[in-house]
BALUM-197726 format. One record per residue (C-alpha): residue number from 1; z, y, x. Coordinates in nm, 2 decimals, always signed. Layout:
BEGIN
+-----+--------+--------+--------+
|   n |      Z |      Y |      X |
+-----+--------+--------+--------+
| NUM |      Z |      Y |      X |
...
+-----+--------+--------+--------+
END
This chain:
BEGIN
+-----+--------+--------+--------+
|   n |      Z |      Y |      X |
+-----+--------+--------+--------+
|   1 |  +0.00 |  +0.01 |  +0.00 |
|   2 |  +0.09 |  +0.24 |  +0.29 |
|   3 |  -0.25 |  +0.17 |  +0.45 |
|   4 |  -0.44 |  +0.24 |  +0.12 |
|   5 |  -0.24 |  +0.56 |  +0.07 |
|   6 |  -0.33 |  +0.68 |  +0.43 |
|   7 |  -0.69 |  +0.60 |  +0.37 |
|   8 |  -0.68 |  +0.80 |  +0.05 |
|   9 |  -0.53 |  +1.10 |  +0.22 |
|  10 |  -0.79 |  +1.08 |  +0.50 |
|  11 |  -1.07 |  +1.08 |  +0.25 |
|  12 |  -0.94 |  +1.37 |  +0.07 |
|  13 |  -0.90 |  +1.56 |  +0.40 |
|  14 |  -1.26 |  +1.49 |  +0.50 |
|  15 |  -1.38 |  +1.60 |  +0.16 |
|  16 |  -1.19 |  +1.93 |  +0.19 |
|  17 |  -1.33 |  +1.99 |  +0.54 |
|  18 |  -1.68 |  +1.92 |  +0.43 |
|  19 |  -1.65 |  +2.16 |  +0.13 |
|  20 |  -1.52 |  +2.43 |  +0.37 |
|  21 |  -1.81 |  +2.38 |  +0.61 |
|  22 |  -2.06 |  +2.39 |  +0.33 |
|  23 |  -1.92 |  +2.71 |  +0.18 |
|  24 |  -1.95 |  +2.87 |  +0.53 |
|  25 |  -2.31 |  +2.75 |  +0.57 |
|  26 |  -2.42 |  +2.85 |  +0.23 |
|  27 |  -2.67 |  +3.15 |  +0.27 |
|  28 |  -2.56 |  +3.47 |  +0.12 |
|  29 |  -2.76 |  +3.60 |  -0.18 |
|  30 |  -3.01 |  +3.88 |  -0.11 |
|  31 |  -3.09 |  +4.17 |  -0.33 |
|  32 |  -3.44 |  +4.13 |  -0.48 |
|  33 |  -3.66 |  +4.41 |  -0.40 |
|  34 |  -3.97 |  +4.43 |  -0.61 |
|  35 |  -4.27 |  +4.64 |  -0.50 |
|  36 |  -4.40 |  +4.67 |  -0.85 |
|  37 |  -4.75 |  +4.79 |  -0.94 |
|  38 |  -4.93 |  +4.97 |  -0.66 |
|  39 |  -5.07 |  +5.28 |  -0.79 |
|  40 |  -5.35 |  +5.49 |  -0.66 |
|  41 |  -5.19 |  +5.81 |  -0.78 |
|  42 |  -5.03 |  +5.98 |  -0.48 |
|  43 |  -4.79 |  +6.17 |  -0.72 |
|  44 |  -4.64 |  +5.85 |  -0.86 |
|  45 |  -4.42 |  +5.64 |  -0.64 |
|  46 |  -4.35 |  +5.28 |  -0.75 |
|  47 |  -3.97 |  +5.23 |  -0.74 |
|  48 |  -3.93 |  +4.94 |  -0.51 |
|  49 |  -3.58 |  +4.86 |  -0.57 |
|  50 |  -3.47 |  +4.66 |  -0.87 |
|  51 |  -3.10 |  +4.56 |  -0.84 |
|  52 |  -3.12 |  +4.23 |  -1.01 |
|  53 |  -2.84 |  +4.07 |  -0.80 |
|  54 |  -2.49 |  +4.17 |  -0.94 |
|  55 |  -2.35 |  +4.16 |  -0.60 |
|  56 |  -2.60 |  +4.40 |  -0.45 |
|  57 |  -2.34 |  +4.68 |  -0.44 |
|  58 |  -2.14 |  +4.48 |  -0.20 |
|  59 |  -2.43 |  +4.42 |  +0.02 |
|  60 |  -2.49 |  +4.80 |  +0.04 |
|  61 |  -2.12 |  +4.86 |  +0.12 |
|  62 |  -2.13 |  +4.63 |  +0.43 |
|  63 |  -2.44 |  +4.82 |  +0.55 |
|  64 |  -2.26 |  +5.15 |  +0.54 |
|  65 |  -1.97 |  +5.02 |  +0.75 |
|  66 |  -2.19 |  +4.91 |  +1.04 |
|  67 |  -2.09 |  +5.04 |  +1.38 |
|  68 |  -2.30 |  +5.34 |  +1.49 |
|  69 |  -2.58 |  +5.29 |  +1.75 |
|  70 |  -2.48 |  +5.45 |  +2.08 |
|  71 |  -2.68 |  +5.58 |  +2.37 |
|  72 |  -2.66 |  +5.33 |  +2.66 |
|  73 |  -2.47 |  +5.46 |  +2.96 |
|  74 |  -2.60 |  +5.43 |  +3.31 |
|  75 |  -2.42 |  +5.11 |  +3.39 |
|  76 |  -2.57 |  +4.93 |  +3.08 |
|  77 |  -2.91 |  +5.07 |  +3.16 |
|  78 |  -2.88 |  +4.96 |  +3.53 |
|  79 |  -2.82 |  +4.60 |  +3.41 |
|  80 |  -3.12 |  +4.60 |  +3.18 |
|  81 |  -3.43 |  +4.48 |  +3.36 |
|  82 |  -3.65 |  +4.69 |  +3.13 |
|  83 |  -3.46 |  +5.00 |  +3.24 |
|  84 |  -3.43 |  +4.90 |  +3.61 |
|  85 |  -3.55 |  +5.17 |  +3.84 |
|  86 |  -3.72 |  +4.92 |  +4.07 |
|  87 |  -3.96 |  +4.78 |  +3.80 |
|  88 |  -3.97 |  +5.05 |  +3.52 |
|  89 |  -4.27 |  +5.23 |  +3.65 |
|  90 |  -4.47 |  +4.91 |  +3.66 |
|  91 |  -4.36 |  +4.81 |  +3.33 |
|  92 |  -4.46 |  +5.12 |  +3.15 |
|  93 |  -4.78 |  +5.14 |  +3.35 |
|  94 |  -4.86 |  +4.80 |  +3.21 |
|  95 |  -4.77 |  +4.90 |  +2.85 |
|  96 |  -4.99 |  +5.21 |  +2.88 |
|  97 |  -5.28 |  +5.00 |  +2.99 |
|  98 |  -5.22 |  +4.75 |  +2.71 |
|  99 |  -5.21 |  +5.01 |  +2.44 |
| 100 |  -5.55 |  +5.13 |  +2.53 |
| 101 |  -5.72 |  +4.78 |  +2.49 |
| 102 |  -5.96 |  +4.80 |  +2.19 |
| 103 |  -5.87 |  +4.45 |  +2.08 |
| 104 |  -5.50 |  +4.57 |  +2.03 |
| 105 |  -5.60 |  +4.88 |  +1.83 |
| 106 |  -5.65 |  +4.91 |  +1.46 |
| 107 |  -5.95 |  +5.11 |  +1.34 |
| 108 |  -5.84 |  +5.47 |  +1.27 |
| 109 |  -6.06 |  +5.48 |  +0.96 |
| 110 |  -6.05 |  +5.13 |  +0.83 |
| 111 |  -5.97 |  +5.22 |  +0.47 |
| 112 |  -6.29 |  +5.42 |  +0.45 |
| 113 |  -6.51 |  +5.17 |  +0.63 |
| 114 |  -6.37 |  +4.83 |  +0.56 |
| 115 |  -6.14 |  +4.84 |  +0.25 |
| 116 |  -6.29 |  +4.86 |  -0.11 |
| 117 |  -5.97 |  +4.82 |  -0.32 |
| 118 |  -5.69 |  +4.94 |  -0.09 |
| 119 |  -5.62 |  +5.32 |  -0.06 |
| 120 |  -5.43 |  +5.54 |  +0.17 |
| 121 |  -5.16 |  +5.58 |  -0.09 |
| 122 |  -5.13 |  +5.21 |  -0.15 |
| 123 |  -5.07 |  +5.16 |  +0.23 |
| 124 |  -4.80 |  +5.43 |  +0.22 |
| 125 |  -4.62 |  +5.27 |  -0.08 |
| 126 |  -4.62 |  +4.93 |  +0.10 |
| 127 |  -4.48 |  +5.06 |  +0.43 |
| 128 |  -4.22 |  +5.26 |  +0.24 |
| 129 |  -4.11 |  +4.94 |  +0.06 |
| 130 |  -4.11 |  +4.73 |  +0.39 |
| 131 |  -3.87 |  +5.00 |  +0.53 |
| 132 |  -3.62 |  +4.90 |  +0.25 |
| 133 |  -3.68 |  +4.53 |  +0.31 |
| 134 |  -3.60 |  +4.57 |  +0.67 |
| 135 |  -3.28 |  +4.74 |  +0.58 |
| 136 |  -3.19 |  +4.48 |  +0.34 |
| 137 |  -3.22 |  +4.20 |  +0.59 |
| 138 |  -3.10 |  +4.41 |  +0.88 |
| 139 |  -3.39 |  +4.36 |  +1.08 |
| 140 |  -3.45 |  +4.53 |  +1.42 |
| 141 |  -3.66 |  +4.85 |  +1.43 |
| 142 |  -3.91 |  +4.66 |  +1.66 |
| 143 |  -3.97 |  +4.41 |  +1.38 |
| 144 |  -4.07 |  +4.69 |  +1.14 |
| 145 |  -4.31 |  +4.86 |  +1.40 |
| 146 |  -4.48 |  +4.53 |  +1.47 |
| 147 |  -4.51 |  +4.45 |  +1.10 |
| 148 |  -4.70 |  +4.77 |  +1.04 |
| 149 |  -4.92 |  +4.72 |  +1.34 |
| 150 |  -5.01 |  +4.36 |  +1.21 |
| 151 |  -5.09 |  +4.51 |  +0.87 |
| 152 |  -5.32 |  +4.77 |  +1.01 |
| 153 |  -5.51 |  +4.54 |  +1.25 |
| 154 |  -5.55 |  +4.28 |  +0.97 |
| 155 |  -5.69 |  +4.54 |  +0.73 |
| 156 |  -5.92 |  +4.66 |  +1.00 |
| 157 |  -6.10 |  +4.33 |  +1.00 |
| 158 |  -6.05 |  +4.19 |  +0.65 |
| 159 |  -6.14 |  +4.31 |  +0.30 |
| 160 |  -5.82 |  +4.27 |  +0.08 |
| 161 |  -5.76 |  +4.28 |  -0.29 |
| 162 |  -5.47 |  +4.53 |  -0.38 |
| 163 |  -5.29 |  +4.24 |  -0.57 |
| 164 |  -5.26 |  +4.07 |  -0.23 |
| 165 |  -5.14 |  +4.38 |  -0.03 |
| 166 |  -4.78 |  +4.30 |  -0.08 |
| 167 |  -4.83 |  +3.94 |  +0.02 |
| 168 |  -4.99 |  +4.07 |  +0.35 |
| 169 |  -4.68 |  +4.29 |  +0.39 |
| 170 |  -4.42 |  +4.02 |  +0.37 |
| 171 |  -4.62 |  +3.77 |  +0.57 |
| 172 |  -4.66 |  +4.02 |  +0.85 |
| 173 |  -4.30 |  +4.09 |  +0.84 |
| 174 |  -4.23 |  +3.72 |  +0.85 |
| 175 |  -4.44 |  +3.68 |  +1.17 |
| 176 |  -4.28 |  +3.99 |  +1.34 |
| 177 |  -3.93 |  +3.87 |  +1.25 |
| 178 |  -4.01 |  +3.53 |  +1.40 |
| 179 |  -4.13 |  +3.71 |  +1.72 |
| 180 |  -3.84 |  +3.96 |  +1.75 |
| 181 |  -3.53 |  +3.84 |  +1.57 |
| 182 |  -3.27 |  +3.59 |  +1.69 |
| 183 |  -3.22 |  +3.46 |  +1.34 |
| 184 |  -3.52 |  +3.57 |  +1.13 |
| 185 |  -3.51 |  +3.54 |  +0.74 |
| 186 |  -3.67 |  +3.22 |  +0.60 |
| 187 |  -4.00 |  +3.21 |  +0.41 |
| 188 |  -3.80 |  +3.16 |  +0.09 |
| 189 |  -3.62 |  +3.48 |  +0.16 |
| 190 |  -3.95 |  +3.68 |  +0.16 |
| 191 |  -4.05 |  +3.51 |  -0.16 |
| 192 |  -3.73 |  +3.60 |  -0.32 |
| 193 |  -3.75 |  +3.97 |  -0.21 |
| 194 |  -4.07 |  +3.99 |  -0.41 |
| 195 |  -3.89 |  +3.86 |  -0.71 |
| 196 |  -4.10 |  +3.53 |  -0.66 |
| 197 |  -4.43 |  +3.71 |  -0.72 |
| 198 |  -4.58 |  +3.48 |  -0.44 |
| 199 |  -4.51 |  +3.12 |  -0.38 |
| 200 |  -4.39 |  +2.98 |  -0.04 |
| 201 |  -4.74 |  +2.82 |  +0.00 |
| 202 |  -4.91 |  +3.16 |  -0.05 |
| 203 |  -4.68 |  +3.33 |  +0.21 |
| 204 |  -4.75 |  +3.05 |  +0.46 |
| 205 |  -5.13 |  +3.06 |  +0.39 |
| 206 |  -5.14 |  +3.45 |  +0.44 |
| 207 |  -4.92 |  +3.41 |  +0.76 |
| 208 |  -5.18 |  +3.17 |  +0.90 |
| 209 |  -5.47 |  +3.40 |  +0.81 |
| 210 |  -5.30 |  +3.70 |  +0.99 |
| 211 |  -5.22 |  +3.49 |  +1.30 |
| 212 |  -5.59 |  +3.37 |  +1.32 |
| 213 |  -5.72 |  +3.73 |  +1.26 |
| 214 |  -5.50 |  +3.86 |  +1.54 |
| 215 |  -5.58 |  +3.56 |  +1.76 |
| 216 |  -5.21 |  +3.49 |  +1.80 |
| 217 |  -5.16 |  +3.81 |  +2.02 |
| 218 |  -4.84 |  +3.92 |  +1.87 |
| 219 |  -4.68 |  +4.12 |  +2.15 |
| 220 |  -4.82 |  +4.47 |  +2.14 |
| 221 |  -4.66 |  +4.80 |  +2.25 |
| 222 |  -4.54 |  +5.02 |  +1.97 |
| 223 |  -4.40 |  +5.37 |  +1.94 |
| 224 |  -4.06 |  +5.21 |  +1.99 |
| 225 |  -4.16 |  +5.06 |  +2.32 |
| 226 |  -4.21 |  +5.41 |  +2.47 |
| 227 |  -3.95 |  +5.61 |  +2.27 |
| 228 |  -3.66 |  +5.45 |  +2.43 |
| 229 |  -3.74 |  +5.57 |  +2.77 |
| 230 |  -3.88 |  +5.91 |  +2.66 |
| 231 |  -3.56 |  +5.98 |  +2.47 |
| 232 |  -3.35 |  +5.90 |  +2.78 |
| 233 |  -3.54 |  +6.14 |  +2.99 |
| 234 |  -3.55 |  +6.41 |  +2.72 |
| 235 |  -3.16 |  +6.42 |  +2.74 |
| 236 |  -3.14 |  +6.49 |  +3.11 |
| 237 |  -3.10 |  +6.86 |  +3.05 |
| 238 |  -2.82 |  +6.81 |  +2.80 |
| 239 |  -2.47 |  +6.82 |  +2.92 |
| 240 |  -2.38 |  +6.50 |  +2.73 |
| 241 |  -2.58 |  +6.22 |  +2.55 |
| 242 |  -2.70 |  +6.37 |  +2.23 |
| 243 |  -2.70 |  +6.13 |  +1.93 |
| 244 |  -2.86 |  +6.38 |  +1.70 |
| 245 |  -3.16 |  +6.38 |  +1.95 |
| 246 |  -3.18 |  +6.00 |  +1.96 |
| 247 |  -3.15 |  +5.95 |  +1.59 |
| 248 |  -3.39 |  +6.23 |  +1.51 |
| 249 |  -3.65 |  +6.06 |  +1.73 |
| 250 |  -3.60 |  +5.73 |  +1.54 |
| 251 |  -3.64 |  +5.91 |  +1.21 |
| 252 |  -3.96 |  +6.10 |  +1.30 |
| 253 |  -4.11 |  +5.77 |  +1.46 |
| 254 |  -4.05 |  +5.58 |  +1.14 |
| 255 |  -4.20 |  +5.86 |  +0.93 |
| 256 |  -4.51 |  +5.82 |  +1.14 |
| 257 |  -4.54 |  +5.47 |  +1.01 |
| 258 |  -4.61 |  +5.60 |  +0.66 |
| 259 |  -4.89 |  +5.83 |  +0.77 |
| 260 |  -5.23 |  +5.67 |  +0.78 |
| 261 |  -5.35 |  +5.97 |  +0.99 |
| 262 |  -5.12 |  +5.86 |  +1.28 |
| 263 |  -5.31 |  +5.53 |  +1.33 |
| 264 |  -5.57 |  +5.70 |  +1.55 |
| 265 |  -5.30 |  +5.82 |  +1.79 |
| 266 |  -5.19 |  +5.59 |  +2.07 |
| 267 |  -4.83 |  +5.47 |  +2.04 |
| 268 |  -4.73 |  +5.66 |  +2.36 |
| 269 |  -4.87 |  +5.98 |  +2.22 |
| 270 |  -4.68 |  +5.94 |  +1.90 |
| 271 |  -4.36 |  +5.87 |  +2.10 |
| 272 |  -4.43 |  +6.18 |  +2.31 |
| 273 |  -4.49 |  +6.40 |  +2.01 |
| 274 |  -4.17 |  +6.27 |  +1.85 |
| 275 |  -3.98 |  +6.37 |  +2.16 |
| 276 |  -4.14 |  +6.71 |  +2.16 |
| 277 |  -4.07 |  +6.77 |  +1.78 |
| 278 |  -3.71 |  +6.64 |  +1.81 |
| 279 |  -3.63 |  +6.89 |  +2.10 |
| 280 |  -3.79 |  +7.17 |  +1.90 |
| 281 |  -3.59 |  +7.09 |  +1.59 |
| 282 |  -3.26 |  +7.10 |  +1.77 |
| 283 |  -3.34 |  +7.40 |  +2.00 |
| 284 |  -3.63 |  +7.59 |  +1.84 |
| 285 |  -3.59 |  +7.89 |  +2.07 |
| 286 |  -3.63 |  +7.69 |  +2.38 |
| 287 |  -3.97 |  +7.53 |  +2.50 |
| 288 |  -3.95 |  +7.16 |  +2.40 |
| 289 |  -4.16 |  +7.03 |  +2.68 |
| 290 |  -4.11 |  +7.04 |  +3.06 |
| 291 |  -4.28 |  +6.91 |  +3.38 |
| 292 |  -4.04 |  +6.61 |  +3.40 |
| 293 |  -4.15 |  +6.49 |  +3.05 |
| 294 |  -4.52 |  +6.57 |  +3.12 |
| 295 |  -4.50 |  +6.35 |  +3.43 |
| 296 |  -4.32 |  +6.07 |  +3.26 |
| 297 |  -4.51 |  +6.06 |  +2.94 |
| 298 |  -4.85 |  +6.15 |  +3.08 |
| 299 |  -4.93 |  +6.42 |  +2.82 |
| 300 |  -4.95 |  +6.80 |  +2.83 |
| 301 |  -4.83 |  +7.00 |  +2.54 |
| 302 |  -5.19 |  +7.08 |  +2.44 |
| 303 |  -5.27 |  +6.71 |  +2.42 |
| 304 |  -4.98 |  +6.66 |  +2.16 |
| 305 |  -5.07 |  +6.95 |  +1.94 |
| 306 |  -5.25 |  +6.76 |  +1.66 |
| 307 |  -5.01 |  +6.47 |  +1.65 |
| 308 |  -4.70 |  +6.70 |  +1.66 |
| 309 |  -4.83 |  +6.91 |  +1.36 |
| 310 |  -4.89 |  +6.59 |  +1.16 |
| 311 |  -4.54 |  +6.47 |  +1.23 |
| 312 |  -4.39 |  +6.83 |  +1.15 |
| 313 |  -4.57 |  +6.81 |  +0.81 |
| 314 |  -4.40 |  +6.47 |  +0.75 |
| 315 |  -4.06 |  +6.62 |  +0.85 |
| 316 |  -4.11 |  +6.90 |  +0.61 |
| 317 |  -4.24 |  +6.67 |  +0.33 |
| 318 |  -4.57 |  +6.84 |  +0.33 |
| 319 |  -4.71 |  +6.48 |  +0.37 |
| 320 |  -4.58 |  +6.16 |  +0.20 |
| 321 |  -4.33 |  +6.35 |  -0.01 |
| 322 |  -4.32 |  +6.08 |  -0.26 |
| 323 |  -4.22 |  +5.81 |  -0.01 |
| 324 |  -3.84 |  +5.84 |  +0.04 |
| 325 |  -3.71 |  +5.52 |  +0.19 |
| 326 |  -3.71 |  +5.65 |  +0.55 |
| 327 |  -3.57 |  +5.99 |  +0.44 |
| 328 |  -3.29 |  +5.82 |  +0.25 |
| 329 |  -3.22 |  +5.58 |  +0.54 |
| 330 |  -3.17 |  +5.86 |  +0.79 |
| 331 |  -2.95 |  +6.05 |  +0.54 |
| 332 |  -2.66 |  +5.81 |  +0.61 |
| 333 |  -2.38 |  +5.93 |  +0.82 |
| 334 |  -2.43 |  +5.64 |  +1.07 |
| 335 |  -2.76 |  +5.81 |  +1.17 |
| 336 |  -2.59 |  +6.16 |  +1.17 |
| 337 |  -2.78 |  +6.27 |  +0.86 |
| 338 |  -3.07 |  +6.37 |  +1.07 |
| 339 |  -3.32 |  +6.37 |  +0.78 |
| 340 |  -3.13 |  +6.67 |  +0.64 |
| 341 |  -3.17 |  +6.87 |  +0.96 |
| 342 |  -3.37 |  +7.19 |  +0.91 |
| 343 |  -3.67 |  +7.26 |  +1.10 |
| 344 |  -3.86 |  +7.59 |  +1.13 |
| 345 |  -4.17 |  +7.60 |  +0.90 |
| 346 |  -4.40 |  +7.67 |  +1.20 |
| 347 |  -4.41 |  +7.58 |  +1.57 |
| 348 |  -4.50 |  +7.88 |  +1.79 |
| 349 |  -4.85 |  +7.84 |  +1.94 |
| 350 |  -4.73 |  +7.92 |  +2.29 |
| 351 |  -4.53 |  +7.60 |  +2.29 |
| 352 |  -4.86 |  +7.42 |  +2.31 |
| 353 |  -4.96 |  +7.60 |  +2.62 |
| 354 |  -4.95 |  +7.39 |  +2.93 |
| 355 |  -4.63 |  +7.41 |  +3.12 |
| 356 |  -4.66 |  +7.59 |  +3.45 |
| 357 |  -4.48 |  +7.47 |  +3.76 |
| 358 |  -4.22 |  +7.73 |  +3.87 |
+-----+--------+--------+--------+
END
């Protein structure tokens, strides 16, 4: 009898242990984010968020309590091979050469020349929605940038029906997440986030189509690849690391993803223009460019004029005013509310004159 009682107690203990393990391994529910009907009317924004999960408020609360992103100090930077002084020049020279390769660049006018059913506004609505999806799944910024680059390159080569545009978006994000993330979301997560508009089989099929179109070349330099280093050098004339400058750069760079007109600019030019505009916003009475930045970025102020003005229009909501995901994201306190920073309505023309060596 004693042996039977011991066995019964052992079985109950094992059962409780297994239940505890299963409860920990059970995936957390995600808030469904539905893109809705993509409209061709630029004045109407499809509201992408439908809070169908009753626990969605708890999800949002945990996001707000994340630790703020801090600027790396010199010791951390020195331990990072990508920031190491010995190799950094070669690394960025390689990235500059790679971004100029035609096979890695989307067409700057693919909507006019390739697409028949997809418009500029539809692309903007899609990217705006993907910003929210990336926030929902807490994906790295690099994942978002790669996602948009995959979308633009795929649409440069393939005609797509507007009903499949959201499918392209989630499939591209799935690929980018697998490339960048340590623990990427599963295929089922991306089906769920679209309110199961697409099946797992459809997502996998589109994933394969994107990979074939891009010839499995997933690693491409993006704006984020250059912005990290540019921002570090841009702060050298500040007495202390400036989080407002760093977050403002991130904000303007993500705004550039919404703008179809930014596709024609090289990622390094957009990153340099973001740095220019960030410095101007924080110190409008000081020249935002200097010889150190010119040498590092490889661009003179006159080279950046067109791109800076496009970004400035985005910052002032003269462009993409109906797309609010990025603006709301950077209105949070963890990003120092940089989307609310005021910027002068015009940039003095003399700031685009080439900097003269003293």
